[in-house]
C-alpha positions in Angstrom: -5.8 19.8 -16.0 -5.5 20.9 -12.3 -4.8 18.2 -9.7 -7.5 18.5 -7.0 -7.9 16.5 -3.8 -10.9 14.3 -3.5 -12.2 14.3 0.1 -12.8 11.0 1.8 -13.9 12.0 5.3 -16.0 8.9 5.9 -13.1 6.6 5.3 -10.8 8.7 7.4 -13.4 8.8 10.2 -13.8 5.0 10.1 -10.1 4.3 10.3 -9.6 6.9 13.1 -12.4 5.3 15.1 -10.8 1.8 14.7 -7.4 3.1 15.7 -8.1 5.4 18.5 -11.3 3.9 20.0 -11.4 0.2 19.0 -14.2 -1.9 20.4 -13.3 -4.7 22.8 -13.1 -7.2 19.9 -10.8 -5.0 17.8 -8.1 -4.0 20.3 -5.6 -6.0 18.2 -5.0 -2.9 16.2 -2.7 -1.9 19.0 -0.4 -4.8 18.0 0.1 -3.0 14.6 -1.7 -2.5 11.4 -0.6 -3.1 7.8 -2.6 -1.5 5.0 -1.8 -2.6 1.5 -2.9 -2.1 -2.1 -1.4 -1.8 -5.5 0.7 1.2 -6.6 -0.7 4.6 -7.5 -4.2 4.2 -6.1 -3.9 7.2 -3.7 -2.6 5.6 -0.5 0.0 8.2 0.4 -2.2 11.1 -0.6 -5.0 9.8 1.6 -2.7 9.3 4.6 -1.2 12.8 4.4 -4.3 14.8 3.5 -7.1 12.9 5.2 -6.2 10.3 7.9 -3.4 12.3 9.5 -5.4 15.5 9.9 -8.3 13.4 11.3 -6.1 11.7 13.9 -4.6 15.0 14.9 -8.0 16.6 15.2 -8.8 13.9 17.8 -5.8 14.8 19.8 -3.3 12.1 18.7 0.3 12.9 17.9 1.1 11.7 14.4 4.5 11.0 13.0 4.8 10.2 9.3 7.8 8.5 7.6 8.2 7.6 3.9 10.8 4.9 3.5 11.0 5.7 -0.2 12.2 9.2 0.7 15.8 8.0 0.7 16.2 4.3 -0.2 19.9 4.5 0.4 19.5 5.2 4.1 18.6 2.6 6.8 14.9 2.5 7.5 15.6 3.0 11.3 17.6 6.2 10.6 14.7 7.7 8.6 12.2 6.9 11.5 14.5 8.3 14.1 15.0 11.5 12.1 11.2 11.9 11.9 10.8 11.3 15.6 13.5 13.8 16.5 11.8 16.4 14.3 8.4 15.8 15.9 9.8 15.9 19.5 11.6 19.2 18.8 8.3 20.7 17.5 6.5 19.6 20.7 9.2 21.2 22.8 8.2 24.5 21.3 6.1 26.8 23.5 2.5 27.1 22.5 2.7 24.9 19.5 -0.8 24.4 17.9 -0.6 20.6 18.2 -0.3 20.8 21.9 -3.5 22.8 22.2 -5.4 19.8 20.9 -3.7 17.4 23.3 -6.0 16.9 26.3 -4.4 17.0 29.7 -0.9 17.5 28.5 1.5 18.7 31.3 3.1 21.7 29.6 6.0 23.6 30.8 6.9 27.1 29.7 8.7 25.6 26.7 6.2 22.9 25.8 7.0 19.2 26.5 10.2 18.3 28.1 12.1 15.0 28.0 14.8 13.4 30.1 17.1 12.7 27.2 18.9 14.7 24.5 17.1 14.6 21.2 20.4 14.6 19.2 21.5 11.3 20.8 18.1 9.5 20.3 18.9 6.1 18.8 22.7 6.5 19.2 24.9 4.4 21.5 24.5 5.8 25.0 21.4 7.8 24.0 17.7 7.1 24.5 16.0 4.3 22.6 12.9 4.7 20.5 11.0 2.8 23.2 12.1 5.3 25.9 11.2 8.2 23.7 7.7 6.9 22.9 7.1 6.0 26.5 8.1 9.5 27.7 6.1 11.2 24.9 2.9 9.3 25.7 3.3 10.0 29.4 4.0 13.7 29.0 1.4 14.4 26.3 -1.2 12.0 27.9 -2.5 11.0 24.5 -2.0 8.4 21.7 1.0 8.5 19.4 0.5 7.2 15.9 3.6 6.3 13.8 2.8 5.9 10.1 5.5 4.2 8.1 4.7 4.5 4.4 6.2 2.0 1.9 7.0 -0.3 4.9 7.9 -3.2 2.6 11.3 -1.4 2.4 11.8 -2.7 6.0 10.9 -6.3 5.2 14.5 -7.5 4.6 17.6 -7.5 6.7 18.0 -3.8 6.2 14.8 -3.3 8.2 15.4 -5.7 11.0 16.6 -3.0 13.4 13.6 -0.8 12.7 11.0 -3.5 13.2 12.7 -4.6 16.4 12.8 -1.0 17.7 9.1 -0.5 16.8 8.1 -3.7 18.6 10.1 -2.6 21.7 8.3 0.8 21.6 4.9 -0.8 21.2 5.5 -3.3 24.1 7.0 -0.6 26.4 3.9 1.7 26.0 1.0 -0.6 25.4 2.2 -3.2 27.9 2.3 -0.6 30.7 -1.1 -0.5 32.5 -0.3 3.0 33.8 0.4 4.5 30.4 -1.7 7.5 29.6 -2.1 6.6 25.9 -1.1 4.1 23.3 1.6 3.7 20.7 0.0 2.8 17.4 2.0 1.6 14.4 0.6 1.7 10.9 2.6 0.3 8.0 1.4 1.0 4.5 2.7 -0.2 1.2 2.1 -1.9 -2.2 3.9 -5.3 -1.7 1.1 -7.5 -0.3 3.3 -10.6 0.0 6.0 -9.0 2.1 3.4 -7.2 4.3 1.5 -10.4 4.9 4.8 -12.0 5.9 5.4 -9.2 8.4 2.1 -10.0 10.2 2.2 -13.8 9.9 5.7 -15.2 10.1 6.5 -16.5 13.6 9.9 -15.0 13.5 8.7 -11.5 12.7 8.4 -8.9 15.5 4.9 -7.9 14.3 3.4 -11.4 14.0 -0.3 -11.1 14.9 -0.6 -7.5 13.6 -3.8 -6.7 11.7 -3.6 -6.8 7.9 -6.2 -5.1 5.7 -6.6 -3.8 2.2 -6.5 -0.1 1.6 -9.8 0.9 0.0 -9.4 2.3 -3.5 -11.4 5.2 -4.9 -14.9 4.3 -6.1 -17.6 5.8 -8.4 -18.1 8.8 -6.2 -14.6 9.9 -7.0 -15.3 9.6 -10.8 -18.4 11.7 -10.5 -16.5 14.3 -8.5 -13.7 14.4 -11.1 -16.2 14.9 -13.9 -17.9 17.7 -12.0 -14.6 19.4 -11.5 -13.6 19.2 -15.1 -17.0 20.2 -16.4 -16.5 23.6 -14.8 -13.4 23.9 -17.0 -15.4 23.2 -20.2 -13.3 20.2 -21.3 -14.7 17.3 -23.3 -16.0 14.5 -21.1 -17.3 11.0 -21.5 -20.6 10.0 -19.9 -20.4 9.2 -16.1 -21.1 5.5 -16.9 -18.3 5.3 -19.5 -15.9 7.2 -17.1 -16.7 4.7 -14.3 -16.1 1.7 -16.6 -12.9 3.3 -17.8 -11.7 3.9 -14.2 -12.4 0.3 -13.3 -10.5 -0.8 -16.4 -7.6 1.3 -15.2 -7.4 -0.3 -11.8 -8.9 2.6 -9.9 -5.8 4.7 -10.5 -6.4 8.5 -10.4 -3.3 9.3 -12.5 -4.3 6.9 -15.2 -7.8 8.4 -15.4 -6.3 11.8 -15.7 -4.1 10.5 -18.6 -7.1 8.9 -20.3 -9.2 12.1 -20.0 -6.3 14.1 -21.4 -6.0 11.8 -24.5 -9.8 12.0 -24.9 -9.5 15.6 -25.8 -8.0 14.6 -29.1 -10.5 11.9 -29.9 -12.2 12.5 -33.3 -15.8 12.0 -32.2 -15.5 12.4 -28.5 -17.7 9.3 -28.0 -17.9 7.0 -25.0 -16.6 4.2 -27.2 -13.5 6.2 -28.0 -12.9 6.9 -24.3 -13.2 3.2 -23.3 -10.8 2.3 -26.1 -8.3 4.8 -24.7 -8.7 3.2 -21.2 -8.3 -0.3 -22.6 -5.2 0.7 -24.5 -3.6 2.2 -21.4 -4.6 -0.8 -19.4 -3.1 -3.2 -21.9 0.1 -1.2 -21.9 0.3 -1.6 -18.1 -0.2 -5.3 -18.3 2.5 -5.5 -21.1 5.0 -3.7 -18.8 4.4 -6.2 -16.0 4.7 -9.2 -18.4 7.9 -7.8 -19.9 9.4 -7.4 -16.4 8.6 -11.0 -15.7 10.6 -11.9 -18.8 13.5 -9.6 -17.8 13.7 -11.2 -14.4 13.1 -14.9 -15.2 13.5 -15.2 -18.9 11.0 -17.4 -20.7 10.4 -19.4 -17.6 9.5 -16.2 -15.7 6.9 -15.5 -18.4 5.5 -19.0 -18.1 5.2 -18.8 -14.3 3.6 -15.4 -14.6 1.1 -16.7 -17.1 0.3 -19.8 -15.1 -0.5 -17.7 -12.0 -2.6 -15.3 -14.1 -4.5 -18.1 -15.6 -5.2 -19.7 -12.2 -8.0 -19.1 -9.8 -8.4 -15.7 -8.2 -7.7 -17.1 -4.7 -4.3 -18.2 -5.8 -2.3 -20.9 -7.7 -0.6 -23.7 -5.9 0.5 -25.8 -8.9 3.9 -24.2 -9.8 6.3 -27.0 -8.8 4.3 -30.3 -9.4 5.1 -32.8 -12.2 2.3 -31.4 -14.4 3.7 -27.9 -14.1 7.3 -29.0 -14.8 6.1 -30.9 -17.8 4.3 -27.9 -19.2 7.3 -25.6 -18.6 9.6 -28.2 -20.3 7.2 -28.6 -23.3 7.1 -24.8 -23.8 10.9 -24.4 -23.5 11.9 -27.6 -25.2 14.1 -28.7 -22.4 13.7 -30.2 -18.9 13.0 -27.9 -16.0 13.8 -28.6 -12.4 12.1 -27.5 -9.2 15.1 -25.4 -8.2 14.9 -23.4 -11.4 11.2 -22.6 -10.8 11.9 -21.7 -7.1 14.6 -19.2 -8.2 12.3 -17.7 -10.8 9.4 -17.5 -8.3 11.6 -15.8 -5.7 12.7 -13.2 -8.3 9.1 -12.4 -9.3 8.1 -12.1 -5.6 11.0 -9.8 -4.9 10.0 -7.6 -7.8 6.4 -7.5 -6.5 5.0 -9.0 -9.7 3.6 -12.0 -7.8 2.6 -12.3 -4.2 2.9 -15.3 -1.8 -0.4 -15.3 0.2 -0.1 -18.7 1.9 2.0 -21.7 1.9 2.7 -22.5 -1.7 -0.1 -20.3 -3.0 0.6 -17.3 -5.3 -1.3 -14.6 -7.0 -0.5 -11.7 -9.4 0.3 -8.8 -7.1 -1.8 -6.4 -9.1 -5.3 -7.7 -9.6 -5.8 -5.1 -12.3 -3.0 -6.5 -14.3 -4.4 -10.0 -13.9 -7.8 -8.9 -15.1 -6.5 -7.2 -18.1 -4.2 -10.2 -18.9 -7.1 -12.6 -18.8 -9.4 -10.2 -20.7 -7.0 -9.9 -23.6 -6.3 -13.7 -23.6 -10.1 -14.3 -23.8 -10.4 -11.8 -26.6 -7.5 -13.3 -28.6 -9.0 -16.9 -28.2 -12.4 -15.7 -29.3 -11.0 -14.0 -32.4 -9.0 -17.0 -33.4 -12.0 -19.3 -33.0 -14.3 -17.0 -34.8 -16.5 -16.5 -31.7 -18.0 -13.2 -30.5 -15.5 -11.2 -28.4 -16.5 -11.4 -24.7 -17.6 -8.2 -22.9 -15.5 -6.8 -20.1 -15.5 -9.2 -17.1 -16.7 -12.3 -19.0 -14.8 -15.3 -17.9 -12.4 -13.2 -15.8 
């Protein structure tokens, strides 16, 4: 099956409006924006193919960096490399990007800067803040820096990057005479770490805007079926395909996999397709649960289960006497708070659970939580001789 790009112009337009022309009540986006959602829902594809072209069409200069491109390099080095590459491009005469930049003061060789690009970020060279300030003033437009998988900069390895980004933001946006703004967008899949970036008092981007990245919806499923129908492949009904897509956590790649397996289904029925989706979903939940056990042993599995069984808005009771007693009863030995804390820290670091408030935790992937609870409800019903609940019952 061919991989085709689903257009999301409305979402791209809305985000571009909020970033480049915020209303008076929403200028906080200039402090920074963090967009998060679970893995493999199309964030990076949307950024590169929809949002970035839209921002550029409106005259903004956009710089994109993927911190997963080389996890062995310092995050700041990756950003500086991307900035140097963009500035070299803008120095080129007649570059197409400059033709969309209103009011840019262009020399015969494009934009010019007072510093050597090769020394940007090096001792004695220009800082990122200086580079962004000169770029905004020369191009007379907004500069948008998108850092994908920004959670890679959440630890000590990213301290220098976040400090440099804050300095650049403050240098440009704090200057009343600036001819544009410096806009930072961080995207990623680790909700807990990204929330910390925007809320911890010690973090350079405390006060930044946090928002969920909107996953693909039913219009995507309809589009996908239309594309495949032209190829003459076997398809489920639109209703079954949508239910299956939801069961798969709105992940395009998983839907592709389910549709591929559906080609070998004996009857080609909707029921077979939904069974395929449920099987793939259960497998994903099993992987997450197995990882919890690998990281925290049996206690890791117990903590994961306790959070999954808790309310959707998060579980607080992980360290209380009742929780410790439950852990101890299941393990057959006493459990101390310190052991639980170590286990929780490991699960957070692995992005299996997320800290969303003081002492409050959720399963990082709501899709995994839903599947986990669904299967637990099904198992309980079968053991008690009750009817198996439909999808969503009691979840």
